[in-house]
Residue frames relative to the residue before (quaternion, step in Angstrom):
aa qw qx qy qz dx dy dz
M 1.0000 0.0000 0.0000 0.0000 0.00 0.00 0.00
D 0.3908 -0.7350 0.5004 0.2380 3.53 -0.80 0.99
K 0.7313 -0.4590 0.3025 0.4039 3.46 -1.35 0.18
T 0.6411 0.5420 -0.3249 0.4354 3.64 1.03 -0.83
A 0.6577 0.5150 -0.3064 0.4563 3.54 0.92 -0.90
K 0.6349 0.5327 -0.3279 0.4534 3.53 1.02 -0.85
T 0.6458 0.5323 -0.3225 0.4423 3.55 1.00 -0.87
I 0.6555 0.5102 -0.3091 0.4630 3.60 0.95 -0.87
A 0.6589 0.5196 -0.3101 0.4468 3.55 0.96 -0.90
V 0.6478 0.5082 -0.3159 0.4715 3.54 0.98 -0.85
S 0.6463 0.5320 -0.3262 0.4392 3.61 0.96 -0.84
I 0.6540 0.5080 -0.3157 0.4633 3.57 1.00 -0.86
L 0.6606 0.5106 -0.3134 0.4524 3.53 0.96 -0.87
C 0.6654 0.4926 -0.3079 0.4688 3.58 1.05 -0.67
A 0.7032 0.4734 -0.2723 0.4553 3.60 1.02 -0.78
A 0.5449 0.6606 -0.3951 0.3326 3.56 1.16 -0.61
P 0.6673 0.4850 -0.3426 0.4497 3.65 0.79 -0.79
A 0.6425 0.5290 -0.3320 0.4440 3.56 1.01 -0.77
L 0.6538 0.5118 -0.3129 0.4613 3.56 1.02 -0.88
I 0.6427 0.5201 -0.3165 0.4650 3.53 0.99 -0.94
W 0.6585 0.5205 -0.3111 0.4458 3.62 0.94 -0.85
C 0.6406 0.5325 -0.3321 0.4423 3.56 0.99 -0.86
V 0.6916 0.4709 -0.2880 0.4659 3.55 0.85 -0.99
A 0.7096 0.4527 -0.2634 0.4713 3.55 0.80 -1.02
G 0.6549 0.5319 -0.3128 0.4364 3.56 0.99 -0.88
R 0.6492 0.5050 -0.3277 0.4649 3.62 0.93 -0.79
G 0.6414 0.5127 -0.3261 0.4684 3.57 1.01 -0.78
C 0.6530 0.5080 -0.3155 0.4648 3.55 0.98 -0.85
A 0.6484 0.5229 -0.3169 0.4535 3.55 0.96 -0.89
S 0.6383 0.5249 -0.3220 0.4619 3.57 1.05 -0.83
E 0.6622 0.5030 -0.3042 0.4647 3.55 0.97 -0.87
L 0.6475 0.5201 -0.3178 0.4574 3.53 1.04 -0.82
A 0.6913 0.4810 -0.2783 0.4618 3.63 1.06 -0.75
Y 0.5214 0.6924 -0.3961 0.3029 3.60 1.19 -0.53
P 0.6716 0.4968 -0.3399 0.4319 3.66 0.73 -0.89
A 0.6682 0.4982 -0.3118 0.4562 3.56 0.93 -0.87
E 0.6662 0.4958 -0.3052 0.4660 3.58 0.94 -0.90
N 0.6614 0.5038 -0.3071 0.4631 3.57 0.94 -0.89
G 0.6475 0.5155 -0.3192 0.4618 3.59 0.99 -0.78
A 0.6475 0.5114 -0.3182 0.4668 3.54 1.00 -0.82
N 0.6512 0.5123 -0.3111 0.4656 3.56 1.01 -0.83
W 0.6461 0.5122 -0.3198 0.4668 3.61 0.97 -0.82
F 0.6533 0.5178 -0.3103 0.4569 3.55 0.94 -0.91
S 0.6473 0.5244 -0.3201 0.4511 3.56 0.99 -0.86
R 0.6965 0.4758 -0.2766 0.4604 3.58 0.92 -0.94
N 0.8001 0.3623 -0.1596 0.4506 3.55 0.75 -1.04
V 0.7628 0.2981 -0.1778 0.5456 3.58 1.15 -0.41
G 0.7130 0.4878 -0.2738 0.4227 3.52 0.74 -1.08
V 0.6829 0.4910 -0.2971 0.4520 3.57 0.86 -0.99
P 0.6771 0.4609 -0.3217 0.4749 3.67 0.79 -0.83
L 0.6416 0.5262 -0.3308 0.4495 3.57 0.98 -0.81
K 0.6484 0.5056 -0.3158 0.4735 3.56 1.00 -0.84
G 0.6287 0.5343 -0.3329 0.4565 3.56 1.07 -0.77
M 0.6483 0.5125 -0.3159 0.4661 3.56 0.98 -0.83
M 0.6683 0.4944 -0.3023 0.4664 3.54 0.96 -0.89
D 0.6433 0.5063 -0.3217 0.4758 3.59 1.03 -0.80
G 0.6445 0.5202 -0.3209 0.4594 3.57 1.03 -0.81
A 0.6434 0.5106 -0.3195 0.4725 3.56 0.99 -0.83
A 0.6530 0.5061 -0.3132 0.4683 3.58 0.98 -0.84
A 0.6504 0.5084 -0.3177 0.4665 3.59 1.00 -0.83
A 0.6453 0.5143 -0.3196 0.4657 3.58 0.99 -0.83
E 0.6452 0.5136 -0.3164 0.4688 3.57 0.99 -0.81
E 0.6582 0.5005 -0.3063 0.4716 3.58 1.00 -0.83
A 0.6305 0.5295 -0.3279 0.4632 3.57 1.05 -0.79
E 0.6534 0.5055 -0.3106 0.4701 3.57 0.99 -0.84
R 0.6301 0.5257 -0.3309 0.4659 3.57 1.04 -0.79
L 0.6641 0.4961 -0.3008 0.4716 3.58 0.97 -0.88
R 0.6231 0.5370 -0.3423 0.4541 3.60 1.05 -0.74
R 0.6599 0.4955 -0.3048 0.4755 3.57 0.95 -0.90
E 0.6510 0.5151 -0.3168 0.4587 3.57 0.99 -0.81
N 0.6441 0.5094 -0.3189 0.4732 3.59 1.00 -0.81
A 0.6371 0.5184 -0.3277 0.4669 3.58 1.00 -0.78
R 0.6485 0.5148 -0.3177 0.4620 3.57 0.98 -0.85
L 0.6645 0.4997 -0.3002 0.4676 3.57 0.98 -0.86
A 0.6313 0.5300 -0.3320 0.4587 3.58 1.06 -0.75
I 0.6471 0.5056 -0.3150 0.4757 3.58 1.00 -0.83
A 0.6474 0.5134 -0.3156 0.4666 3.57 0.98 -0.85
A 0.6466 0.5128 -0.3229 0.4634 3.60 1.00 -0.81
T 0.6420 0.5166 -0.3216 0.4664 3.59 1.02 -0.80
E 0.6527 0.5034 -0.3106 0.4734 3.56 0.96 -0.85
N 0.6502 0.5130 -0.3209 0.4595 3.59 0.98 -0.80
E 0.6488 0.5084 -0.3168 0.4694 3.58 1.02 -0.80
A 0.6354 0.5184 -0.3283 0.4688 3.59 1.02 -0.77
L 0.6506 0.5002 -0.3140 0.4775 3.59 0.99 -0.81
R 0.6331 0.5323 -0.3368 0.4499 3.58 1.01 -0.78
R 0.6672 0.4934 -0.3023 0.4690 3.58 0.94 -0.90
E 0.6523 0.5062 -0.3218 0.4635 3.58 0.99 -0.81
N 0.6377 0.5116 -0.3287 0.4728 3.60 1.00 -0.77
A 0.6428 0.5159 -0.3235 0.4648 3.58 1.00 -0.80
R 0.6411 0.5237 -0.3234 0.4583 3.57 1.02 -0.80
L 0.6757 0.4871 -0.2947 0.4682 3.57 0.92 -0.92
E 0.6244 0.5259 -0.3389 0.4676 3.57 1.04 -0.72
K 0.6471 0.5137 -0.3204 0.4633 3.58 1.02 -0.78
V 0.6209 0.5334 -0.3427 0.4611 3.58 1.04 -0.74
L 0.6754 0.4797 -0.2923 0.4779 3.58 0.89 -0.93
Y 0.6354 0.5269 -0.3166 0.4674 3.56 1.04 -0.83
G 0.6609 0.5149 -0.3049 0.4528 3.57 0.97 -0.89
A 0.6409 0.5209 -0.3303 0.4569 3.57 0.95 -0.84
E 0.6656 0.4926 -0.3022 0.4722 3.58 1.01 -0.80
R 0.6629 0.5172 -0.3081 0.4452 3.59 0.95 -0.87
L 0.7479 0.4146 -0.2227 0.4681 3.59 0.97 -0.85
K 0.4229 0.7451 -0.4404 0.2684 3.57 1.26 -0.23
P 0.6603 0.5139 -0.3426 0.4273 3.67 0.89 -0.71
Y 0.7102 0.4626 -0.2597 0.4628 3.60 1.19 -0.43
G 0.7713 -0.3253 0.1733 0.5189 3.59 1.20 0.36
D 0.6249 -0.5142 0.4291 0.4012 3.52 -1.34 -0.40
W 0.0732 -0.8161 0.5727 -0.0269 3.55 -0.93 0.96
V 0.1828 -0.7178 0.6491 0.1733 3.53 -1.31 0.39
C 0.3780 -0.7172 0.5409 0.2241 3.55 -1.07 0.76
A 0.0579 -0.8101 0.5834 -0.0071 3.58 -0.84 0.98
P 0.4249 -0.6777 0.5239 0.2927 3.60 -1.00 0.72
V 0.4377 -0.6540 0.5440 0.2912 3.57 -1.13 0.66
L 0.2596 -0.8081 0.5162 0.1141 3.56 -0.53 1.21
S 0.7849 -0.1397 0.1381 0.5877 3.57 0.94 -0.87
R 0.3282 -0.7060 0.5900 0.2139 3.50 -1.37 0.23
G 0.1534 -0.8380 0.5224 0.0367 3.57 -0.73 1.04
G 0.5284 0.6256 -0.4775 0.3185 3.50 -1.38 -0.04
A 0.4290 -0.7180 0.4858 0.2537 3.56 -0.64 1.11
L 0.8593 -0.0461 -0.0189 0.5090 3.55 -0.85 1.09
G 0.6489 -0.5552 0.3180 0.4117 3.56 1.12 0.61
A 0.3741 0.7545 -0.4778 0.2498 3.60 1.28 0.12
R 0.7510 0.1844 -0.1353 0.6194 3.57 1.10 -0.70
R 0.3062 -0.7617 0.5492 0.1565 3.51 -0.77 1.09
M 0.1683 0.7916 -0.5513 0.2027 3.56 -0.01 1.39
I 0.0450 -0.7538 0.6494 0.0899 3.51 -1.32 0.40
R 0.2999 -0.6917 0.6152 0.2308 3.53 -1.32 0.37
A 0.1298 -0.8019 0.5822 0.0323 3.56 -0.90 0.98
G 0.4999 -0.7130 0.4309 0.2368 3.55 -1.10 0.79
R 0.5765 0.4887 -0.4494 0.4763 3.57 0.74 1.10
G 0.0477 -0.8276 0.5592 -0.0029 3.55 -1.02 0.79
S 0.8191 -0.2521 0.1813 0.4823 3.53 -1.28 -0.46
R 0.6075 0.5588 -0.3595 0.4352 3.61 1.10 -0.59
D 0.7005 0.4269 -0.2573 0.5107 3.58 1.24 -0.40
G 0.6226 -0.5703 0.3357 0.4176 3.58 1.25 0.16
V 0.4569 0.6833 -0.4526 0.3458 3.60 1.26 0.17
K 0.0744 -0.7998 0.5956 0.0094 3.57 -0.96 0.94
P 0.6001 -0.5449 0.4244 0.4036 3.60 -1.17 0.45
G 0.7634 0.3450 -0.2743 0.4722 3.54 -1.04 0.85
A 0.5031 0.6663 -0.4276 0.3465 3.60 1.23 -0.24
A 0.5139 -0.6393 0.4819 0.3081 3.54 -1.14 0.71
A 0.1431 -0.7534 0.6353 0.0915 3.55 -1.21 0.61
A 0.0024 0.8212 -0.5667 0.0669 3.56 -0.90 0.92
V 0.2659 -0.6747 0.6526 0.2195 3.50 -1.45 0.17
P 0.7211 -0.4461 0.2723 0.4549 3.63 -1.16 0.26
E 0.6723 0.5150 -0.3076 0.4338 3.60 1.07 -0.68
G 0.7632 -0.3215 0.2156 0.5173 3.59 1.13 -0.50
L 0.7905 -0.3194 0.2422 0.4631 3.54 -1.37 -0.23
A 0.1455 -0.8149 0.5590 0.0474 3.57 -0.97 0.92
G 0.7800 -0.2473 0.1834 0.5449 3.62 1.08 -0.57
R 0.3503 -0.7025 0.5593 0.2665 3.55 -1.26 -0.50
V 0.5380 -0.6248 0.4688 0.3168 3.55 -1.18 0.67
V 0.1487 -0.8061 0.5683 0.0716 3.58 -0.89 0.94
S 0.7981 0.0106 -0.0307 0.6017 3.62 1.16 -0.37
V 0.1606 -0.7999 0.5773 0.0315 3.54 -1.12 0.76
S 0.0744 -0.7309 0.6755 0.0632 3.53 -1.20 0.74
P 0.7350 -0.4309 0.2477 0.4613 3.65 -1.13 0.20
H 0.8259 0.2355 -0.1025 0.5019 3.62 0.91 -0.82
A 0.7856 0.2207 -0.1200 0.5654 3.63 1.21 -0.12
C 0.1201 -0.7731 0.6159 0.0926 3.52 -1.32 0.19
E 0.3454 -0.7004 0.5787 0.2350 3.54 -1.31 0.38
I 0.1540 -0.7983 0.5812 0.0363 3.54 -0.93 0.98
L 0.2838 -0.7220 0.6102 0.1608 3.54 -0.90 1.01
L 0.3438 -0.7762 0.4956 0.1837 3.56 -0.62 1.14
L 0.6309 -0.5521 0.4066 0.3631 3.51 -1.23 0.59
S 0.6342 0.5558 -0.3301 0.4240 3.60 1.14 -0.54
D 0.5498 0.6105 -0.4085 0.3978 3.62 1.21 -0.25
E 0.5349 -0.6743 0.4115 0.2998 3.57 -0.95 0.88
T 0.6505 0.4970 -0.3346 0.4668 3.62 1.18 -0.25
F 0.5163 0.6499 -0.4169 0.3706 3.59 1.25 -0.13
R 0.0236 -0.7889 0.6140 -0.0089 3.58 -1.06 0.84
V 0.1103 0.7732 -0.6205 0.0698 3.54 -1.09 0.77
S 0.4224 -0.6863 0.5343 0.2550 3.56 -1.01 0.87
C 0.0574 -0.8230 0.5647 -0.0235 3.57 -0.76 1.09
V 0.1702 -0.7669 0.6117 0.0931 3.52 -1.32 0.32
F 0.0103 -0.7601 0.6476 0.0523 3.53 -1.24 0.51
E 0.4128 -0.7072 0.5254 0.2311 3.54 -1.22 0.48
T 0.3768 -0.7335 0.5225 0.2169 3.56 -0.84 1.05
E 0.7287 -0.4419 0.3042 0.4256 3.53 -1.34 0.15
N 0.7312 0.3985 -0.2380 0.4999 3.59 1.09 -0.66
G 0.6492 -0.5709 0.3013 0.4023 3.57 1.24 0.40
E 0.4894 0.6556 -0.4426 0.3671 3.61 1.22 0.11
C 0.3421 -0.7257 0.5621 0.2009 3.58 -1.05 0.83
V 0.0949 -0.7906 0.6049 0.0098 3.57 -0.77 1.09
Y 0.2312 -0.7978 0.5503 0.0854 3.55 -0.86 1.05
G 0.0786 0.7782 -0.6216 0.0444 3.53 -1.23 0.54
I 0.4462 -0.6609 0.5297 0.2891 3.55 -1.33 0.13
L 0.2057 -0.7800 0.5822 0.1016 3.55 -0.76 1.07
S 0.0582 -0.7777 0.6256 0.0216 3.55 -0.98 0.90
G 0.5520 -0.6279 0.4375 0.3312 3.54 -1.08 0.72
G 0.4958 -0.6896 0.4502 0.2755 3.54 -1.09 0.66
G 0.4326 -0.6873 0.4776 0.3352 3.58 1.18 -0.35
A 0.4807 -0.6564 0.5058 0.2866 3.54 -1.34 -0.09
S 0.1025 -0.7741 0.6223 0.0555 3.54 -1.12 0.72
P 0.6100 -0.5482 0.3974 0.4116 3.62 -1.13 0.51
A 0.3683 -0.7433 0.5178 0.2093 3.55 -0.85 0.98
G 0.7665 0.3848 -0.2672 0.4393 3.56 -1.27 0.35
S 0.8718 -0.0356 0.0386 0.4871 3.56 -0.70 -1.10
G 0.4486 -0.7017 0.4493 0.3234 3.59 1.20 -0.36
E 0.3384 0.7415 -0.5153 0.2647 3.60 1.16 0.36
P 0.5359 -0.6806 0.3960 0.3046 3.60 -0.83 0.96
L 0.7250 0.4164 -0.2507 0.4881 3.62 1.09 -0.56
S 0.3432 0.7542 -0.4975 0.2566 3.58 1.22 0.26
L 0.3287 -0.7490 0.5451 0.1839 3.57 -1.03 0.86
V 0.6325 0.4882 -0.3351 0.4994 3.59 1.28 0.01
Y 0.0475 -0.8244 0.5632 -0.0308 3.56 -0.58 1.19
A 0.1702 -0.7686 0.6107 0.0854 3.54 -1.17 0.72
D 0.5085 -0.6525 0.4692 0.3092 3.55 -1.13 0.65
R 0.3500 -0.6803 0.5988 0.2370 3.53 -1.10 0.76
A 0.6067 -0.5335 0.4265 0.4067 3.56 -1.24 0.32
A 0.4714 -0.6436 0.5189 0.3070 3.56 -1.11 0.70
L 0.3132 -0.7520 0.5537 0.1730 3.58 -1.23 0.50
L 0.1919 -0.7367 0.6387 0.1117 3.55 -1.00 0.92
K 0.0834 -0.8449 0.5277 -0.0257 3.56 -0.33 1.31
N 0.7744 0.3714 -0.2814 0.4281 3.53 -1.49 0.05
L 0.3848 0.7031 -0.5044 0.3213 3.58 0.98 0.84
P 0.4871 -0.6498 0.4844 0.3253 3.63 -0.99 0.72
A 0.5134 -0.6824 0.4297 0.2935 3.57 -0.87 0.97
Q 0.6565 0.5374 -0.3206 0.4212 3.59 1.10 -0.60
T 0.7724 0.2299 -0.1568 0.5709 3.60 1.20 -0.29
P 0.0618 0.8221 -0.5625 0.0620 3.60 0.54 1.10
P 0.5240 -0.6067 0.4763 0.3612 3.58 -1.16 0.45
R 0.4300 -0.6726 0.5349 0.2766 3.56 -1.25 0.43
D 0.6079 -0.5375 0.4304 0.3954 3.53 -1.21 0.51
G 0.7763 0.3044 -0.2515 0.4914 3.56 -0.85 1.01
D 0.4798 0.6680 -0.4493 0.3488 3.62 1.22 -0.19
R 0.4173 -0.6866 0.5393 0.2520 3.55 -1.12 0.75
I 0.2037 -0.7605 0.6087 0.0979 3.56 -1.00 0.93
L 0.1229 -0.8040 0.5816 0.0156 3.54 -0.83 1.08
A 0.5314 -0.5718 0.5005 0.3743 3.56 -1.26 0.39
S 0.4120 -0.7411 0.4790 0.2270 3.59 -0.86 0.98
G 0.4227 -0.6985 0.4759 0.3271 3.59 1.10 -0.63
L 0.4636 0.6708 -0.4590 0.3528 3.61 1.23 -0.09
G 0.7539 0.3247 -0.2748 0.5007 3.54 -0.88 0.95
G 0.4024 -0.7754 0.4201 0.2457 3.57 1.27 -0.21
V 0.5096 0.6568 -0.4306 0.3515 3.61 1.19 0.19
F 0.8016 0.2215 -0.0920 0.5476 3.56 0.82 -1.00
P 0.5573 -0.6251 0.4240 0.3448 3.59 -0.98 0.80
P 0.4516 -0.6953 0.4773 0.2913 3.62 -0.78 0.92
G 0.7994 0.3175 -0.2421 0.4490 3.53 -1.05 0.85
I 0.5141 0.6393 -0.4437 0.3607 3.60 1.17 -0.23
P 0.4981 -0.6751 0.4428 0.3163 3.64 -0.81 0.92
V 0.2072 -0.7809 0.5805 0.1019 3.56 -1.10 0.77
G 0.7588 -0.2993 0.2360 0.5282 3.58 0.78 -1.00
R 0.4311 -0.6733 0.5386 0.2658 3.52 -1.35 -0.20
V 0.5265 -0.6497 0.4554 0.3054 3.57 -1.04 0.84
V 0.2299 -0.7688 0.5862 0.1112 3.54 -0.94 1.00
S 0.7752 -0.1607 0.1357 0.5957 3.58 0.96 -0.90
T 0.2442 -0.7519 0.5963 0.1393 3.55 -1.29 0.42
R 0.0083 0.7990 -0.6005 0.0299 3.57 -1.08 0.76
P 0.5855 -0.5703 0.4260 0.3880 3.62 -1.18 0.46
A 0.1307 -0.7727 0.6158 0.0817 3.53 -1.24 0.50
G 0.8202 0.1955 -0.1568 0.5142 3.56 -1.01 0.76
A 0.8085 -0.2656 0.2216 0.4762 3.54 -1.06 -0.87
G 0.6828 -0.4991 0.2954 0.4443 3.59 1.20 0.18
T 0.5774 0.5834 -0.3871 0.4200 3.60 1.25 -0.05
A 0.7550 0.2507 -0.1571 0.5852 3.56 1.26 -0.18
C 0.1551 -0.7635 0.6143 0.1256 3.54 -1.29 0.21
E 0.2006 -0.7567 0.6060 0.1410 3.51 -1.30 0.20
A 0.2448 -0.7817 0.5635 0.1072 3.55 -1.16 0.63
E 0.3851 -0.6773 0.5747 0.2503 3.53 -1.14 0.71
I 0.1426 -0.8068 0.5731 0.0194 3.54 -0.85 1.08
A 0.2377 -0.7302 0.6232 0.1479 3.55 -0.99 0.91
P 0.3602 -0.7502 0.5024 0.2347 3.64 -0.42 1.13
F 0.5222 -0.6276 0.4810 0.3196 3.55 -1.17 0.62
A 0.6440 0.5364 -0.3250 0.4381 3.59 1.07 -0.71
D 0.2599 -0.7200 0.6231 0.1606 3.55 -1.08 0.84
F 0.2692 -0.8360 0.4573 0.1395 3.55 0.06 1.34
D 0.6890 0.4884 -0.2930 0.4481 3.59 0.95 -0.78
A 0.6946 0.4761 -0.2778 0.4623 3.61 1.15 -0.50
M 0.4742 0.7063 -0.4349 0.2952 3.61 1.23 -0.17
R 0.0746 -0.7697 0.6332 0.0322 3.56 -0.97 0.97
E 0.7497 0.1319 -0.1013 0.6405 3.56 1.29 -0.47
I 0.0815 -0.7764 0.6226 0.0537 3.54 -1.21 0.50
F 0.3397 -0.7353 0.5534 0.1943 3.58 -1.10 0.72
I 0.1482 -0.7910 0.5919 0.0457 3.56 -0.95 0.95
A 0.4434 -0.7046 0.4948 0.2493 3.55 -0.86 1.03
V 0.0141 -0.7777 0.6280 -0.0238 3.57 -0.97 0.94
E 0.4037 -0.7033 0.5334 0.2407 3.54 -1.26 0.38
G 0.8513 0.2191 -0.1490 0.4529 3.53 -1.18 0.69
R 0.5521 0.5714 -0.4268 0.4320 3.59 1.06 0.67
């Protein structure tokens, strides 16, 4: 064997133990690492994953509770904003009403305290202004849209108002014909009738249309005509709006007619009412 061959043989013999150690050693190292790796994997599956799920669930529950509290806060804020909006609208209506009624005299604004009358037979309200505020019996009561009633009794801090819708209410009215002629009549409230089925014991009542009577048949009002208070008798301010003509029909023997009037005032929606006073 020559010198080169001997050198190669010696090199292989020297490298063989190292190669054997590398292969065997890596396998041994892998086997030695297996228990630790397997234990870590078991712990992750059986402990870590459930624990993470519990922690995630707790975090989700906490977030849900935070969102619930936030939604409740927003709901309360929305309710408060709506209440403020309604109050602002009410105050704007009061200011608007005072401006609208200013041409017809001096008025005080009163809150509606209650609504009276057994089963709605008498259309009455109690208002929170009285003699201390200059309110007197017989004074006109109105809303921004027009005439609403008249004061029938007064105490120092409150008064009772008979509404225009009551069948005992009377007011002298006027309307203008197509050719400019002024025609006068007496308007009476239509009273209340059971709403819906018309059962006599119904507790829900609706206003009938008011009637404008004693009109000459030759000059009847037209549907849609505005009816105003005439001021005759000195009780109600002249010119204050009362209602609008809905229909006209003959009355009596045909020499007169009468008209159904829809009042401008919405009696059931009233929260404030204006009362005419003197010297304010």
